[in-house]
N, C-alpha and C positions, 0 to 999 in steps of 0.2 A: 452646445448650440452650433450649428454649421455656419460656414462663412456666408452662405446664401441667406440664412435666417438673420445673421447679423446685419447684412446690407439692407434687407427689407425693413428690419427694426429701426435702423438709423434713418432710412428714407421716410418712414412713417413719422418719426419724430420731427424731421426737418420740414416735411410738408405741413404738419400741424402748426409748427412755429411760424412758417411763412404765411399761412392763412390768418393767424392771429395778428401778425404785423400789418397785413393788408387791410384789416378791418378797422384800423385806427385812423382818425383824421389828423395826421401829423405830417411834417415835411418829409420828403423822400430821404433826405440825409439822416434825419433822426430815426426814421423807421428802419433804414438800412443799418445804421449803427447799432440800434437796440436789437434788431433781428440777428445780426452777426454775433453780438455778445451772448444773446440767449442761445443761439445755435452752438456756440463754442462751449458754454457752460453745460448745456443739455447733452451734447455729445460726450463730454467728459463724464457726466453722470450716467449716461446710458452705457458707456463702455465699462464703467465700474460695476453697473448692475449686471451686464453681460458676463463679466469675469466672475462676479460672485455667483451668478446663476450657473456658470460652467462648473465652478467648484462644487456646488451642490449636486449638479447632475452627475459629475464624475466621482462622487463619493461612493465607495464600495463598502460592503459590509465588513465589520470587524469580527473578531473571533466570537464575541458574545452573541452576535447576530447569527453566525453560521453554526453555532454550537446547538443545533437542533437535529436530533437523530430520530427518524421515524422508522419503527419496526412494526409491521402490521398496523394495528389501530392505535398504537401508543407512540407518543413523542416524548423523548427524554433529552436531557443535557448532561454532559460530563461535569462533575462526577455524579454517578447514579448507582443505585443498588439494583441487582438483577430482579429483585422482587417487584420493582416499579414497572416491569414489562408485563406483569400479569402471570396467570397460570400457564403451565406448560413449558416455561423456560428454566433451564438448569445449566450449571457448569459441570463439565465432564473432563476428566484428565485424558489427554491425548498423547500420542507418541509411543505407543506400544509398551514395552516392559519398563521403560525409564520414566514415563509420565513427564515428558519434557516440556509440555505447555498445557494450558487450559483452554477449552473451547466452549462457546456458548451454543447450546442446542435448544431447539423447540420441538417438543414431542418426538425426541430421539432423532431429529433431523438437524444437520449442521447449519449454523447461522453465521457465526463470526468468531474471531480470535480477540478476546478482551484481555486487558491487563488490569488486575485488581491491586489496589494498595493494601496495606496491612489492616485497614479498617473495613475491607470488603467492598470498597467503592471502585467502580470501573473508571479508570483515568485515561484509558485509550482503548480504541476498538477498531478492528480492521475487518472489512468485508471484501469478499471477492465474488465474481460473477458465477461461481460454481455453487453458491448457497442455494438451497432448495427454495428459499423464499425471496430470492433476489429481486423479484418484481414488486415486493412489498417493502423494500428498503430504500430510503433516501436520506441524504444529509443536506439540510437547507433547501429541500426540494430538488436536489440534483440526484438523479437515479442512474442506473446502468444503461438506460436508454439514451443518455446524453453523451456528447462527444467533447473533445477538448475545446473546440471553438465555442460551444454553448457555455462551457464552464467559465471560460475567459470573459465572455459577455456578461455573465452573472457576477463574477467575483473580481474582475479586472485582471491585469497581467500578474502572473505568479511571481513570487520572490525569486524562485529559480525555475527555469524551464529547460527541459531536456527532451530528447527525441522520444523517450519512453515515459516521461513523467512531468507532472505539474506539481510544484511544491509551494504552498502558501504558508509563510511564517508570520506569526503574530507575537505580541509581547507575552500573551498567556496561552498560546496553543499553536498547533500546526495541523494543516490539512494536506494530505498527500494523495494524488491520483496517479495510478500507474497503468501502463498498457504493456501487455506481455509480448505483443508482436509488432510494436512500433506504429500501429495504425492510429487514427485519431480517436477511435473509441477506447474507452478505458474499461478495465475489468478488475481493478483493485483500488480500494480507497481506505485510508486510515485517518482517523481524527484523534489527536492527542492533546491532552491538557498539560500545560506547563505552569509551574508555580507550587502552591502548597500541596497539590496532589501529583506533582511531577513523578513520572516513572522513569526507569533507566532504559527502557526499550526505545530504540530508534530504528527507522527504516530508511535505508539509503539506496539510491539507484545508481547503476553503473555510470560513471562520469563521462566516459568517452568510448566510442566504438572504433576509434581510429587504429588502435593497435591490436584489435581483436584477433587478427590472423597470426599474431605472434604466439598465441596460446593454443593449447591442444583443443581439438574438437571432440565430440562425444565418442567417435570411433576410437580415438586415442585413449580416452579415459575409461572406456568400457572394457576393463581388464580386471577380473576378480581373481585373486590368488589365495588359495586355501591349501596350506601345506605345500606340496610339490606340484599342485595342479593349478593351471590358469585357464579360466573360461571367460566367455563374454555373453551378455544377455543377447538373445534368449538362449538358455541352455537347459539340459535335462539334469536332474539330480544325480543320476547314475554316472554322468561324465566325471564327477568328482571321486567316484569310487563306490564300491558295493555297500559301504556302511552309511551312505547318505540316502535320505528319502524325504519326501514331503508328506505332511499330515497336519491335521488340525492342532493348534497350539493347546497344550494342557498346562494350566497354571499350577502354581505350587500347592494350591488347595485341592487340586484334582479336577477342577472345572474345565470342561472342554469348550474352547472358544471357536468362533467362526473364522478367526484369523488363521492363515496357513503358516506353517513353520518348516524350515529346513532342519532336519535332525541329522546328527552324526553320532553313531553308536547310541541311539536312543536318547541323546541329550539335545535340547534346543540349541541351534547354532545361529539361525537368522530368520527373521520374519520375511516372507516372500509373497508374491502374487504370481499366479500362473495363467497361461493362456488356455484356450480351448483344447489344445493338444498337449497340455500339461508341461509346457516349457516355462521356465522361470523367467519372468519379465520385470520383476522388481525384487531388489535384494537389500535387506536392512539387517546387518549383522548384530547379534547380541554381544555386548562387550562383557566378557568375563575374564577372570585372571588367567585362565588357560586358553583363551581364544587366540587363534593364529590366522588372522585374515589381513588382506591388503587389497585396496582398490586403487588402481593406478599407482601413484607414488606414495599413497597415504595409508599408514597404519594408525593404531590408537595412540601413538606417542608424538605425532607431528604437531606443530603449532599453527596458530591462525596465520601468522606472518608467512610461514612456509607455504601454506595453501594459497594465499593471495599472490605470492611471488610466482608460484607454479601456474596458477589459473587466471590471474588477473583479478580485478575487482568483481565481486559477485553481482548477480542481477538484483537480488534483494539481500539485505543484511539486517540482522537484529541482534541486540545484546541486552543483558540485564542480569539481575541477581535472583536466584531461586530462594525458596524458603529456608534453605540451609546457608544462605549468604554466600553461595558459590557463584562465581562469575561465569555466565553461560553465553555462548555465541551460536548463531545459526547463519551459515553462508549458503545461499541458494544460487546455483548456476543452472541456467536454462539453455538447452540446445534443441530448438525446434519443438518436437513433441516429447523430447526426453529431458530428464533433469538429474542433477547431482547435488545432493544436500548434505552438508557437513555440520555435525553438531559437536561443539567443543565445550568443555567444562574446565575452568581454571587454566585456560590456554593450552589444553591438550584435547585431541580428538576423542570424543566419547563414542560416537558412532557415525556411520555414513549411510545414506540411502541413495541407491542407484536405481533409477526408474526409467524403463524404456519408453513407456507411454504414460506421462503424468496426467 
């Protein structure tokens, strides 16, 4: 209740009390005394009512309230089974040759990144604005059409507020909103359950931008070394030597995939994307025992701590255990339209994705 409403409320109470006193045939002294006492008691009561009313007005939803995820025409709450979303939804392994994570798809279109526990329940789910059905997704009525101000009006002040993120922490869950360009609009949201269905994945936002200039930019990082050759995106396969070429990836079972692959001596070397003029604009090396690649300072043997020391805190970070109980980390660094993603397993780099246009 605003201060203006408080004053009006008290004035109304005072006026009604004064009118009541004036209607009695009593002495002026008694009337004045009784009116003053009544006013004092009523003012105390009204202030208590106002304070209680303010507490009610300022109560914001808890995790059980916000744990309502609408996808299309279905609304579910964590934890839930994929089957509850209806027909057309499925879990597909993503990440190329290594199947580094699972993704939720609807009729072969990307929807979200869920985390499933051992019983097959979704215990966290992350959406971004690149989802094909982003206009049909909301959490507690909050959609990608909303901005940070509207979120705060609906949920109250976040537990942690950063330039690029709002983080709401509850006893039994967490809600995270991220903005990749620092604007008020958000384009990433993750809802996570904590407790019996707790997962090991967490998403963290860069803590501070103050020291960002101490770290290399994308032009510094954009150095790919293979053998005795060093190239930078975009580049042509032949710049690495005559035994390198780009073609569709052929799996071990002989199936030809739409994904493109950089081959060396007819062996798959890296997953790539190419531009209209066949220049490589995305590079994702395949980690084999005999692979010999390096991107910037990093090869397949460096640790997570070394990466963070070299590049600073990542834009996004996630970690957890895979089905083989191996500890996996993903460090995502963003540089304008370009990105640098590092995948680690048991604190050693598994692979790196360098992308000129993410």
